[in-house]
C-alpha atoms as an extended CHARMM CRD file, in Angstrom:
* protein
*
       181  EXT
         1         1  MET       CA             10.6770000000       21.9680000000      -14.9970000000  PROA      1               0.0000000000
         2         2  PRO       CA             10.2660000000       23.6410000000      -11.6140000000  PROA      2               0.0000000000
         3         3  ALA       CA             11.6520000000       22.2600000000       -8.2790000000  PROA      3               0.0000000000
         4         4  THR       CA             10.4270000000       20.5460000000       -6.0190000000  PROA      4               0.0000000000
         5         5  THR       CA             10.1250000000       21.2870000000       -2.2560000000  PROA      5               0.0000000000
         6         6  ARG       CA             12.4690000000       18.5470000000       -0.3190000000  PROA      6               0.0000000000
         7         7  LEU       CA             11.0440000000       17.4090000000        3.0450000000  PROA      7               0.0000000000
         8         8  THR       CA             12.6010000000       17.7640000000        6.1960000000  PROA      8               0.0000000000
         9         9  LEU       CA             13.5140000000       15.5360000000        8.2400000000  PROA      9               0.0000000000
        10        10  HSD       CA             10.4480000000       15.4110000000       10.7850000000  PROA      10              0.0000000000
        11        11  ALA       CA              8.0330000000       15.3950000000        7.8290000000  PROA      11              0.0000000000
        12        12  SER       CA             10.1050000000       12.8920000000        5.9300000000  PROA      12              0.0000000000
        13        13  ALA       CA              9.6850000000       10.2440000000        9.0480000000  PROA      13              0.0000000000
        14        14  ARG       CA              6.3410000000       11.2120000000        9.0800000000  PROA      14              0.0000000000
        15        15  ARG       CA              5.6090000000        9.4100000000        5.2910000000  PROA      15              0.0000000000
        16        16  VAL       CA              8.0740000000        6.6890000000        6.0470000000  PROA      16              0.0000000000
        17        17  ALA       CA              5.8710000000        6.3070000000        9.4850000000  PROA      17              0.0000000000
        18        18  ASN       CA              2.9070000000        6.0730000000        7.2570000000  PROA      18              0.0000000000
        19        19  LEU       CA              4.1320000000        3.8290000000        4.6920000000  PROA      19              0.0000000000
        20        20  VAL       CA              5.0200000000        1.6240000000        7.5050000000  PROA      20              0.0000000000
        21        21  TRP       CA              1.7620000000        1.2020000000        8.6580000000  PROA      21              0.0000000000
        22        22  LEU       CA              0.3070000000        1.0110000000        5.2960000000  PROA      22              0.0000000000
        23        23  GLU       CA              2.4830000000       -1.3830000000        4.6450000000  PROA      23              0.0000000000
        24        24  GLU       CA              1.7640000000       -3.2780000000        7.7930000000  PROA      24              0.0000000000
        25        25  ARG       CA             -1.9280000000       -2.9210000000        7.2080000000  PROA      25              0.0000000000
        26        26  THR       CA             -1.8090000000       -4.5100000000        4.0520000000  PROA      26              0.0000000000
        27        27  PHE       CA              0.4430000000       -7.4300000000        5.0230000000  PROA      27              0.0000000000
        28        28  GLU       CA             -2.5120000000       -8.0480000000        7.8120000000  PROA      28              0.0000000000
        29        29  ALA       CA             -5.2770000000       -7.7350000000        5.1860000000  PROA      29              0.0000000000
        30        30  LEU       CA             -3.8960000000      -10.0130000000        2.2070000000  PROA      30              0.0000000000
        31        31  GLY       CA             -3.2500000000      -12.5830000000        4.5190000000  PROA      31              0.0000000000
        32        32  ALA       CA             -6.6820000000      -12.4270000000        6.7170000000  PROA      32              0.0000000000
        33        33  LEU       CA             -8.4480000000      -12.5390000000        2.6520000000  PROA      33              0.0000000000
        34        34  ALA       CA             -5.6880000000      -15.4550000000        1.7920000000  PROA      34              0.0000000000
        35        35  ARG       CA             -7.3440000000      -17.7080000000        5.0220000000  PROA      35              0.0000000000
        36        36  VAL       CA            -11.2340000000      -16.7240000000        3.3100000000  PROA      36              0.0000000000
        37        37  GLU       CA            -10.3840000000      -17.0850000000       -0.5070000000  PROA      37              0.0000000000
        38        38  SER       CA            -11.6870000000      -20.1970000000       -2.0150000000  PROA      38              0.0000000000
        39        39  GLU       CA            -10.0960000000      -19.5940000000       -5.6840000000  PROA      39              0.0000000000
        40        40  PRO       CA             -7.0850000000      -21.2000000000       -5.3200000000  PROA      40              0.0000000000
        41        41  ALA       CA             -4.8970000000      -18.9270000000       -7.8840000000  PROA      41              0.0000000000
        42        42  ALA       CA             -6.1720000000      -15.8540000000       -5.6810000000  PROA      42              0.0000000000
        43        43  LYS       CA             -5.1900000000      -17.4930000000       -2.4480000000  PROA      43              0.0000000000
        44        44  LEU       CA             -1.8360000000      -18.4000000000       -3.4260000000  PROA      44              0.0000000000
        45        45  LEU       CA             -1.6150000000      -14.9040000000       -5.3420000000  PROA      45              0.0000000000
        46        46  LEU       CA             -3.1040000000      -12.9140000000       -1.9410000000  PROA      46              0.0000000000
        47        47  ALA       CA             -0.6890000000      -15.1430000000        0.7870000000  PROA      47              0.0000000000
        48        48  ARG       CA              2.7120000000      -14.2210000000       -1.5260000000  PROA      48              0.0000000000
        49        49  HSD       CA              1.7510000000      -10.7350000000       -1.8720000000  PROA      49              0.0000000000
        50        50  ALA       CA              1.2880000000      -10.6600000000        2.0300000000  PROA      50              0.0000000000
        51        51  ARG       CA              4.9880000000      -11.8430000000        2.4140000000  PROA      51              0.0000000000
        52        52  HSD       CA              6.1010000000       -8.8820000000        0.3390000000  PROA      52              0.0000000000
        53        53  HSD       CA              4.2450000000       -6.1720000000        2.2000000000  PROA      53              0.0000000000
        54        54  ALA       CA              5.7260000000       -7.2710000000        4.7220000000  PROA      54              0.0000000000
        55        55  TRP       CA              9.4850000000       -7.3510000000        3.7610000000  PROA      55              0.0000000000
        56        56  HSD       CA              8.0600000000       -4.0530000000        2.4800000000  PROA      56              0.0000000000
        57        57  ALA       CA              7.3230000000       -2.5670000000        6.1820000000  PROA      57              0.0000000000
        58        58  ARG       CA             10.2840000000       -4.3190000000        7.1250000000  PROA      58              0.0000000000
        59        59  VAL       CA             12.9070000000       -2.1370000000        5.0030000000  PROA      59              0.0000000000
        60        60  LEU       CA             10.8130000000        0.7070000000        5.6740000000  PROA      60              0.0000000000
        61        61  ARG       CA             11.2860000000        0.2860000000        9.2060000000  PROA      61              0.0000000000
        62        62  GLU       CA             15.1050000000        0.3540000000        9.0800000000  PROA      62              0.0000000000
        63        63  TRP       CA             15.0400000000        3.4830000000        7.2930000000  PROA      63              0.0000000000
        64        64  LEU       CA             12.8880000000        5.4660000000        9.7630000000  PROA      64              0.0000000000
        65        65  PRO       CA             15.3120000000        8.0230000000       11.4840000000  PROA      65              0.0000000000
        66        66  GLN       CA             16.3590000000        8.3390000000       14.8890000000  PROA      66              0.0000000000
        67        67  THR       CA             17.6250000000       11.7490000000       16.5720000000  PROA      67              0.0000000000
        68        68  HSD       CA             17.6180000000       13.0190000000       19.8110000000  PROA      68              0.0000000000
        69        69  ASP       CA             14.3190000000       14.7870000000       19.0430000000  PROA      69              0.0000000000
        70        70  LEU       CA             12.3980000000       12.4830000000       16.9000000000  PROA      70              0.0000000000
        71        71  ASP       CA             11.2320000000        9.1620000000       17.8350000000  PROA      71              0.0000000000
        72        72  ALA       CA              9.9700000000        8.6490000000       14.3920000000  PROA      72              0.0000000000
        73        73  ALA       CA              8.7450000000        4.8830000000       15.1670000000  PROA      73              0.0000000000
        74        74  ALA       CA              6.1360000000        6.5670000000       17.2830000000  PROA      74              0.0000000000
        75        75  LEU       CA              5.1730000000        8.1150000000       14.1850000000  PROA      75              0.0000000000
        76        76  VAL       CA              4.0270000000        4.7220000000       12.5060000000  PROA      76              0.0000000000
        77        77  GLY       CA              0.1940000000        4.7700000000       11.6710000000  PROA      77              0.0000000000
        78        78  PRO       CA             -2.4070000000        6.2630000000        9.2210000000  PROA      78              0.0000000000
        79        79  ALA       CA             -1.6140000000        9.2380000000        6.9560000000  PROA      79              0.0000000000
        80        80  ALA       CA             -5.5680000000        9.5260000000        7.9170000000  PROA      80              0.0000000000
        81        81  PRO       CA             -7.8790000000        8.4640000000       10.4480000000  PROA      81              0.0000000000
        82        82  ALA       CA            -10.2500000000        7.2800000000        8.0450000000  PROA      82              0.0000000000
        83        83  LEU       CA             -7.6440000000        4.9120000000        6.3870000000  PROA      83              0.0000000000
        84        84  ASP       CA             -8.7080000000        2.2950000000        9.4030000000  PROA      84              0.0000000000
        85        85  GLU       CA            -11.9620000000        2.1670000000        7.9000000000  PROA      85              0.0000000000
        86        86  VAL       CA            -10.9750000000        2.3570000000        4.5560000000  PROA      86              0.0000000000
        87        87  PHE       CA             -9.0520000000       -1.3900000000        5.2110000000  PROA      87              0.0000000000
        88        88  ALA       CA            -11.9830000000       -2.5770000000        7.3230000000  PROA      88              0.0000000000
        89        89  GLU       CA            -14.2990000000       -2.2310000000        4.3800000000  PROA      89              0.0000000000
        90        90  VAL       CA            -11.8990000000       -3.7720000000        1.8450000000  PROA      90              0.0000000000
        91        91  THR       CA            -11.2180000000       -6.7660000000        3.8920000000  PROA      91              0.0000000000
        92        92  ALA       CA            -14.9090000000       -7.1960000000        4.8270000000  PROA      92              0.0000000000
        93        93  ALA       CA            -14.7070000000       -9.1610000000        1.5890000000  PROA      93              0.0000000000
        94        94  ARG       CA            -14.9720000000      -12.4280000000        3.7760000000  PROA      94              0.0000000000
        95        95  ASP       CA            -17.6570000000      -14.9200000000        2.3060000000  PROA      95              0.0000000000
        96        96  PRO       CA            -15.1560000000      -17.1770000000        0.1640000000  PROA      96              0.0000000000
        97        97  ASP       CA            -17.1290000000      -16.5740000000       -3.0100000000  PROA      97              0.0000000000
        98        98  GLN       CA            -16.2090000000      -12.6740000000       -2.7620000000  PROA      98              0.0000000000
        99        99  THR       CA            -12.9400000000      -13.1630000000       -5.1180000000  PROA      99              0.0000000000
       100       100  LEU       CA            -13.6550000000      -10.1070000000       -7.0760000000  PROA      100             0.0000000000
       101       101  GLU       CA            -14.7010000000       -8.0440000000       -4.3660000000  PROA      101             0.0000000000
       102       102  ARG       CA            -11.0120000000       -8.6620000000       -2.2940000000  PROA      102             0.0000000000
       103       103  LEU       CA             -8.8500000000       -8.4040000000       -5.6640000000  PROA      103             0.0000000000
       104       104  ALA       CA            -10.7490000000       -5.3300000000       -7.1730000000  PROA      104             0.0000000000
       105       105  GLY       CA            -10.8610000000       -4.0770000000       -3.5680000000  PROA      105             0.0000000000
       106       106  VAL       CA             -6.6950000000       -4.5250000000       -3.4130000000  PROA      106             0.0000000000
       107       107  TYR       CA             -5.2730000000       -4.3980000000       -6.5660000000  PROA      107             0.0000000000
       108       108  ARG       CA             -7.2890000000       -1.7880000000       -8.3380000000  PROA      108             0.0000000000
       109       109  GLY       CA             -8.0860000000        0.4080000000       -5.1990000000  PROA      109             0.0000000000
       110       110  LEU       CA             -5.3160000000        0.0200000000       -2.4160000000  PROA      110             0.0000000000
       111       111  ILE       CA             -2.5480000000       -0.7670000000       -3.9980000000  PROA      111             0.0000000000
       112       112  PRO       CA             -2.6150000000        2.2440000000       -6.7890000000  PROA      112             0.0000000000
       113       113  ALA       CA             -2.8960000000        4.3720000000       -4.2390000000  PROA      113             0.0000000000
       114       114  ALA       CA              0.2600000000        3.1100000000       -2.8450000000  PROA      114             0.0000000000
       115       115  VAL       CA              2.2140000000        3.2310000000       -5.4420000000  PROA      115             0.0000000000
       116       116  ASP       CA              0.8220000000        7.2130000000       -6.0100000000  PROA      116             0.0000000000
       117       117  GLY       CA              1.9100000000        7.5160000000       -2.5300000000  PROA      117             0.0000000000
       118       118  TYR       CA              5.3020000000        6.0860000000       -2.8020000000  PROA      118             0.0000000000
       119       119  HSD       CA              5.4080000000        8.1890000000       -6.2980000000  PROA      119             0.0000000000
       120       120  SER       CA              4.8310000000       11.0050000000       -4.5230000000  PROA      120             0.0000000000
       121       121  LEU       CA              7.2240000000       10.1800000000       -1.5510000000  PROA      121             0.0000000000
       122       122  ILE       CA             10.0770000000        9.6180000000       -4.5890000000  PROA      122             0.0000000000
       123       123  GLU       CA              9.6160000000       13.3780000000       -5.9600000000  PROA      123             0.0000000000
       124       124  GLU       CA              9.6220000000       14.9980000000       -2.3540000000  PROA      124             0.0000000000
       125       125  CYS       CA             12.5600000000       13.3310000000       -1.5230000000  PROA      125             0.0000000000
       126       126  SER       CA             16.4400000000       14.9290000000       -1.7230000000  PROA      126             0.0000000000
       127       127  PRO       CA             18.9200000000       12.5070000000       -4.2340000000  PROA      127             0.0000000000
       128       128  VAL       CA             21.8340000000       13.1550000000       -1.9680000000  PROA      128             0.0000000000
       129       129  ALA       CA             20.4550000000       13.1430000000        1.9170000000  PROA      129             0.0000000000
       130       130  ASP       CA             17.5940000000       10.7350000000        1.1530000000  PROA      130             0.0000000000
       131       131  GLY       CA             19.6220000000        8.3850000000       -1.8950000000  PROA      131             0.0000000000
       132       132  ALA       CA             19.8410000000        5.1820000000       -0.2320000000  PROA      132             0.0000000000
       133       133  LEU       CA             15.7510000000        5.5220000000        0.8830000000  PROA      133             0.0000000000
       134       134  LEU       CA             15.2070000000        6.3310000000       -2.6700000000  PROA      134             0.0000000000
       135       135  ARG       CA             17.0030000000        3.2070000000       -3.7970000000  PROA      135             0.0000000000
       136       136  TRP       CA             14.7730000000        0.8950000000       -1.3280000000  PROA      136             0.0000000000
       137       137  LEU       CA             11.5370000000        2.8940000000       -2.1610000000  PROA      137             0.0000000000
       138       138  ARG       CA             11.8820000000        2.3070000000       -5.9930000000  PROA      138             0.0000000000
       139       139  VAL       CA             12.7530000000       -1.2620000000       -5.2640000000  PROA      139             0.0000000000
       140       140  ILE       CA              8.9860000000       -1.5200000000       -3.7080000000  PROA      140             0.0000000000
       141       141  VAL       CA              7.5860000000        0.3470000000       -6.5440000000  PROA      141             0.0000000000
       142       142  VAL       CA              8.7060000000       -2.2540000000       -8.9420000000  PROA      142             0.0000000000
       143       143  ASP       CA              7.7460000000       -4.9750000000       -6.6450000000  PROA      143             0.0000000000
       144       144  GLU       CA              4.0580000000       -3.3910000000       -6.2760000000  PROA      144             0.0000000000
       145       145  ASP       CA              4.3000000000       -3.2100000000      -10.1220000000  PROA      145             0.0000000000
       146       146  ARG       CA              4.8480000000       -6.7370000000      -10.4310000000  PROA      146             0.0000000000
       147       147  ASP       CA              2.2590000000       -8.1510000000       -7.8830000000  PROA      147             0.0000000000
       148       148  ARG       CA             -0.4580000000       -5.7000000000       -9.7830000000  PROA      148             0.0000000000
       149       149  ALA       CA              0.3430000000       -6.8800000000      -12.9810000000  PROA      149             0.0000000000
       150       150  GLU       CA             -0.1260000000      -10.4760000000      -11.7740000000  PROA      150             0.0000000000
       151       151  ALA       CA             -3.3190000000       -9.9480000000      -10.2740000000  PROA      151             0.0000000000
       152       152  GLU       CA             -4.5300000000       -8.0350000000      -13.1750000000  PROA      152             0.0000000000
       153       153  GLU       CA             -3.8730000000      -11.4140000000      -14.8110000000  PROA      153             0.0000000000
       154       154  LEU       CA             -6.0750000000      -13.0390000000      -12.6990000000  PROA      154             0.0000000000
       155       155  LEU       CA             -8.4410000000       -9.6530000000      -12.3580000000  PROA      155             0.0000000000
       156       156  GLY       CA             -8.7900000000      -10.3670000000      -16.3530000000  PROA      156             0.0000000000
       157       157  SER       CA            -10.5790000000      -13.5020000000      -15.7610000000  PROA      157             0.0000000000
       158       158  LEU       CA            -13.7020000000      -12.1560000000      -13.7880000000  PROA      158             0.0000000000
       159       159  ASP       CA            -16.7700000000       -9.7180000000      -14.6830000000  PROA      159             0.0000000000
       160       160  ARG       CA            -14.5460000000       -6.7790000000      -15.8920000000  PROA      160             0.0000000000
       161       161  GLY       CA            -18.0920000000       -4.2570000000      -14.8470000000  PROA      161             0.0000000000
       162       162  ARG       CA            -18.2990000000       -5.6660000000      -11.7010000000  PROA      162             0.0000000000
       163       163  VAL       CA            -14.0270000000       -5.2700000000      -11.0280000000  PROA      163             0.0000000000
       164       164  GLU       CA            -14.6650000000       -1.7940000000      -12.3870000000  PROA      164             0.0000000000
       165       165  GLU       CA            -17.0810000000       -0.9210000000       -9.7700000000  PROA      165             0.0000000000
       166       166  ARG       CA            -15.4730000000       -2.4310000000       -6.8010000000  PROA      166             0.0000000000
       167       167  ALA       CA            -12.2420000000       -0.2180000000       -8.4620000000  PROA      167             0.0000000000
       168       168  GLY       CA            -14.1330000000        2.8280000000       -7.8600000000  PROA      168             0.0000000000
       169       169  GLU       CA            -15.7180000000        2.1740000000       -4.8510000000  PROA      169             0.0000000000
       170       170  VAL       CA            -12.0700000000        2.1740000000       -2.7100000000  PROA      170             0.0000000000
       171       171  THR       CA            -10.7590000000        4.4610000000       -4.6580000000  PROA      171             0.0000000000
       172       172  SER       CA            -13.2590000000        6.8660000000       -3.9360000000  PROA      172             0.0000000000
       173       173  ARG       CA            -13.1610000000        5.7970000000       -0.4100000000  PROA      173             0.0000000000
       174       174  LEU       CA             -9.4310000000        6.4270000000       -0.1150000000  PROA      174             0.0000000000
       175       175  ALA       CA             -9.9420000000       10.0050000000       -1.8730000000  PROA      175             0.0000000000
       176       176  ALA       CA            -12.1900000000       10.8350000000        0.7390000000  PROA      176             0.0000000000
       177       177  ALA       CA            -10.5190000000        9.6790000000        3.2460000000  PROA      177             0.0000000000
       178       178  GLY       CA             -7.4360000000       12.2720000000        2.1620000000  PROA      178             0.0000000000
       179       179  GLY       CA             -4.9600000000        9.0690000000        0.6110000000  PROA      179             0.0000000000
       180       180  VAL       CA             -2.4460000000        6.6510000000        1.6790000000  PROA      180             0.0000000000
       181       181  ALA       CA              0.4620000000        8.5310000000        2.4610000000  PROA      181             0.0000000000
């Protein structure tokens, strides 16, 4: 197995700050989508998962390093400027009858990309220097996987072709934006 390149303090701070931004935006997006959702099961799912993302953001903010030459909180922002546009596109599904577009965009597009970002950061962190952060990143990934599994049950009842089409659209936009983390 080749040796993994470990992140510097500044690079780690930037990556965690990008994930804080991602979790805060996901919280905002899911909360906004829950307000317009007409399907009761989807409304509850979105609202509950929004709270999970708020918690993820809070946990990650606690792990932003602070040193005399680094204000990591000032780094909180998207990993790529185009991510704001992707979030706007995913949350544009404001019609109460767009349950499929909302769920597929979030749970087949945004969330898998976020989990990939978490796995990438986990691989690049040092088990010694970043041990506590690594534990929290793994807890968040487990939480994301559980939420996604719950959403998949709901997505399974929707038009599979349209779900895959929407997921492909969001995944392509995220790739074009440069990824989430």
